[in-house]
ROKEZA-529553 format. One record per residue (C-alpha): x, y, z; residue in one letter. Coordinates in pm, whole numbers, padded with zeros to 5 digits, always signed. Each point is the difference from the previous one (the first is absolute). Layout:
% residues N
XYZA ...
This chain:
% residues 405
-03075+01687+01011M -00048-00312+00209D +00303-00206-00104Y +00045-00370+00076D +00373+00035+00070H +00269+00266+00023D +00223-00170-00258V -00047-00287-00244I +00321-00176-00112V -00007-00216-00314I +00260-00273+00040G +00137-00179+00306G +00365-00036-00101G +00294+00161+00186P -00096+00354-00107A -00370-00029+00079G +00045-00183+00330S +00273+00236+00120T -00213+00303-00087F -00294-00157+00184A +00208-00071+00311R +00126+00359+00018V -00337+00161-00068A -00202-00231+00224A +00260+00038+00274G -00075+00373+00001A -00372-00063+00043G -00128+00000-00359L -00272-00243-00108D +00180-00193-00277V -00145-00264-00231L +00241-00214-00207V -00140-00212-00282I +00200-00259-00194D -00120-00202-00299K +00199-00308+00100R -00150-00276+00211R +00307+00011+00223E +00239+00285+00074I +00350-00079-00129G -00105-00264-00254V +00117-00036-00267S +00367+00098+00014V +00122+00225-00282R +00359+00078+00096C +00334-00136+00117G -00107+00081+00361E +00310+00193+00109G -00009+00274+00267L +00284+00198+00156G +00029-00017+00378E +00013+00378+00027G -00351+00047-00135E -00159-00185+00292V +00228+00165+00254I -00108+00342-00134K -00356-00088+00092E +00090-00126+00345G -00149-00342-00078L +00118-00339+00119D -00029-00236-00296L -00148-00334+00112P +00199-00311-00087R -00297-00138-00193S +00017+00289-00248C +00334-00088-00157Y +00164-00305-00146S +00362+00088+00066T +00222+00298+00084P +00232+00130-00271V +00340+00162+00044L +00016+00196-00324G +00030-00051-00373A +00234-00147-00257K -00007+00171-00341V +00131-00207-00293I +00124+00135-00334A -00050-00178-00335P +00358-00129+00033S -00083-00163+00332G +00202+00243+00212K -00191+00094+00314S -00001+00278+00256I -00134-00080+00347T -00167+00281+00191W -00055-00109+00360A +00026+00211+00315N -00218+00106+00292K -00199+00229-00231D -00091-00273-00248T -00161-00246+00242H -00360-00095-00057G -00237-00288-00060W -00163-00206-00269I -00359+00026+00109L -00291-00238-00012E -00236+00253-00153R -00318-00190+00080K +00086+00037+00370F +00173+00338-00015F -00283+00181-00180D -00259-00153+00229K +00204+00109+00303W +00003+00360-00129L -00378-00017-00048A -00046-00139+00351E +00205+00285+00142L -00242+00240-00170A -00298-00188+00143V +00156+00015+00346A +00005+00379-00035K -00368+00006-00090G -00008-00035-00379A -00265-00217-00165E +00125-00241-00270V -00223-00184-00247H +00149-00255-00243T -00167-00143-00314Y -00149+00348-00045T +00042+00171-00335R -00035+00369-00080A -00224+00036-00304L -00012+00375-00043G +00074+00339+00153V -00289+00210+00131L +00020+00379-00024K -00175+00290+00166D -00182+00286-00173A +00331+00180-00059R +00161-00305-00162G +00222-00092+00296R +00038-00370+00093P -00199-00079+00313D -00060-00374-00003G +00006-00333-00181L -00238-00252-00144S +00129-00334+00130I -00095-00366-00006S +00087-00276+00243H +00050-00339-00164G -00169+00108-00322G -00328+00070+00173R -00232+00297-00043E +00201+00325-00005P -00046+00255+00278Y +00138+00344+00075E +00239+00122+00268V +00098+00363+00040R +00290+00191+00154A +00147+00350-00043P +00339-00152-00094L +00076-00290-00234L +00343-00164-00025V +00103-00220-00291S +00255-00261+00105A -00109-00237-00277E +00339-00099-00139G +00062-00032-00373M -00369-00016-00097E -00093+00340+00149S -00342+00003-00165M -00166+00219+00263M +00294+00240-00013A -00068+00048-00369R -00367+00067+00075E +00115+00266+00246M +00185+00168-00287G +00358-00118+00058F +00213-00101-00300K +00115-00344+00110T +00016-00183-00335V +00339-00169-00049H +00204+00024-00319Q +00195-00308-00113L +00332+00176+00057Y -00094+00061+00365D -00075-00361+00097V +00188-00327+00029D -00158-00333-00081T +00103-00259+00258C -00008-00369+00072Y +00100-00176+00321Q +00027-00348+00148Y +00037-00109+00359E +00261-00276-00024M +00165-00261+00220K +00273-00098+00076P +00233+00298-00035Y +00305+00056+00221D +00053+00369+00067H +00199+00240+00217E -00299+00204+00120N +00077+00251-00275L -00232+00127-00270I +00158-00082-00339E -00056+00230-00301L +00125-00110-00344Y +00036+00254-00283F +00049-00045-00374G -00181+00107-00316N -00037-00353-00132K -00082-00139+00342L -00268+00259+00083A -00034+00288-00251P -00061+00327+00188R -00027-00188+00326G +00162-00270+00208Y -00042-00346+00153V -00037-00020+00377W +00037-00269+00262I -00150+00090+00339F +00101-00254+00268P -00263-00162+00221K +00008-00239+00294A +00035-00379-00038D +00215+00030-00314K -00273+00173-00197K +00032+00309-00221A -00212+00237-00206N +00156-00016-00347V -00131+00257-00245G +00060+00230-00293I -00119+00343-00104G +00043+00142-00351I -00116+00324-00153G -00357+00015-00123G +00129+00167-00315N +00225-00302-00054V -00282-00250+00043T -00199+00172-00272N +00277+00160-00205G +00371-00037-00056E +00300+00073+00221K +00364-00096-00060N -00099-00224-00288G -00260-00194+00199I -00355+00022-00131R -00309-00100+00192G +00196-00132+00299A -00190-00242+00226D +00093+00035+00370P -00100-00356+00086K +00205-00145-00286A +00302+00211+00096L -00033-00104+00365L -00025-00366-00099D +00316+00040-00210D +00183+00146+00299Y -00115-00280+00230I +00113-00267-00246R +00348+00152+00009G +00018+00028+00380N +00160-00307+00156D -00199+00033+00323Q -00338+00083-00148L -00017-00216-00311K -00117-00305+00197D -00192+00187+00272A -00374-00028+00050S -00244+00286-00052T -00248+00052+00283L -00171+00310-00139L +00004+00195-00324D -00164+00322-00110F +00043+00294-00233G -00098+00364+00009G +00079+00358-00088V +00176+00251+00226I +00045+00375-00026S +00356+00132-00044V -00072+00346-00136G -00047+00345+00145A -00282+00068+00251P -00325+00143-00134I -00010+00377-00050N -00225+00069+00302E -00094-00195+00311F -00285+00214+00135V -00321+00169-00107K -00286+00140+00203D -00117-00272+00242S +00225-00277-00133C +00356-00134-00004M +00197-00274-00177V +00275-00185+00189I +00247-00283-00057G +00020-00195-00323T -00326+00156-00121A +00196+00328-00017A +00300-00182-00154K +00198+00070+00317Q +00246-00287-00052V +00374-00041-00035D +00071+00027-00377P +00313-00217+00027I -00171-00314+00127H -00371+00084+00023G -00007-00055+00377G -00269+00192+00180G -00059-00144+00349I +00226+00237+00192A -00105+00301-00209I -00365-00091+00051A +00041-00013+00377M +00180+00336+00015E -00261+00151-00227T -00279-00146+00212G +00137+00181+00305I +00038+00332-00182L -00341-00011-00167S -00167-00128+00317G +00132+00295+00197N -00114+00232-00280A -00352-00144+00030A +00004+00056+00376V +00097+00364-00052E -00273+00043-00263A -00260-00125+00248F +00136+00216+00276R -00056+00306-00220K -00308-00139-00181K +00175+00082-00326D +00018-00272-00268F +00108+00229-00280S +00274-00083-00246R +00210+00278+00148E -00018-00142+00353M +00078-00356-00109L +00280+00118-00229Y +00165+00203+00275R +00012-00287+00249N +00042-00302-00227Y +00105+00055-00361E +00243+00288+00048K +00209-00166+00277P -00011-00332-00188W +00142+00153-00316R +00265+00190+00196E +00109-00311+00189G -00072-00350-00131L -00076+00138-00345G +00346+00150-00046R +00164-00329+00094D -00213-00184-00256L +00076+00260-00268D +00370-00084+00036K -00071-00372-00030K -00215+00054-00308L +00287+00189-00158L +00236-00285+00086L -00239-00254-00154R -00020+00194-00325K +00380+00015-00018V +00042-00370+00077M -00243-00117-00266E +00217+00156-00272N +00320-00176+00105L +00134-00302-00188S +00102-00317+00183D +00363+00092-00064D -00057+00342+00158D -00164-00161+00303M +00289-00243+00036N +00244+00293+00006H -00206+00187+00256I -00037-00303+00228F +00374-00063-00031G +00070+00356+00112T -00234+00037+00297L +00018-00125+00356N -00257-00028+00280E +00034+00364+00106Q -00047+00114-00361D -00318-00205-00023L -00129+00158+00319K +00078+00348-00136D -00191-00078-00319V -00306-00128+00185M +00010+00309+00225D +00005+00227-00306G +00363+00116+00035R +00090-00048-00366F +00288+00240-00087P +00295-00174+00176P -00109-00340-00129V -00044+00128-00356V +00346+00156+00014A +00147-00332+00109K -00171-00186-00286V +00101+00259-00262L +00366-00013+00103S +00013-00349-00151G -00250+00046-00282R -00037+00367-00101P -00218-00091-00298Q -00286-00054+00247L -00018+00372+00070V -00300+00042-00230G -00196-00285+00161A +00077+00108+00356L -00013+00378-00042R -00359+00019+00126A +00111-00127+00342L +00220+00301+00062V -00167+00267-00214G 
């Protein structure tokens, strides 16, 4: 068949742009379409990125792409006790996503990819055997037209409408999402540390965050369980993230009189990845595949790593002229699940344990742990930390058993 491109990527975020850079850099004809008028707008996250993720890619992050460097994180219990986790491995940045995402897209263009904004995918086209082989798309709401390629990649984010048309089960359950609200605020004096505040009354099945930015600004937000927003958890029914965030701000001496420069709400995925990432002639990557950290919903670093892995898988598929599910699974899904996927499985387990702890339990745990313990937990080394916690509160054995079973 006379295709228009080798690959069509739906979505120009970190996953889609990274995939496009890798694939185009190997000589593939890559088209990226994005429904937004401008790549990187609007912002939907706290904008944090670990330094190691960019170093892994061998990239030199431009100064324009971040607001401020961060040294690590401070985690605060309901009692107010905090643990600071800051070392050479926790350094990173609070990004300016509107510049960072555009930079990633420009890197893809420099490698030969073609990027079209304000272009919406309307439907998936299929060949005589039912395999995806193109899209019906529209630029700026104008007359739809067709583009075809032997490989389609959904990097659509939470919406993932084309992924569903390809046959992937991407619908989110309430339990597997957090509803969020965030302000950009000023002034706020900080220590270049991300601050995470936990407590069932403060943020049921979630937490409040403060991400520091330059010029005494900060992203101040909250995420709570979708099942809490529409159900009941710890005695709170129909919790409203914006109202809870406003309550927190009113009680914060620094923030209560600060100005808000930006506010927005949204929904993020915090559940398990979808059950399959590949089918014949198509793949799903990044947030569209629910490839996000289930503790905090962050997906930038995971999206970039996934973009590299899936981009290389696409290159291998073209080298062998084999776009079958088996080929794409072997080079993309299987190594993802054996690497990144296993790390995220451990974090999902930790999240499920944490959401069943009372504030008193959390206060005990925070009072027991130190910075090294926190690092062990985040690296998935649970048994020694659980043993330390249980030595002071053995009645938690039932709640924590899953971490060592």
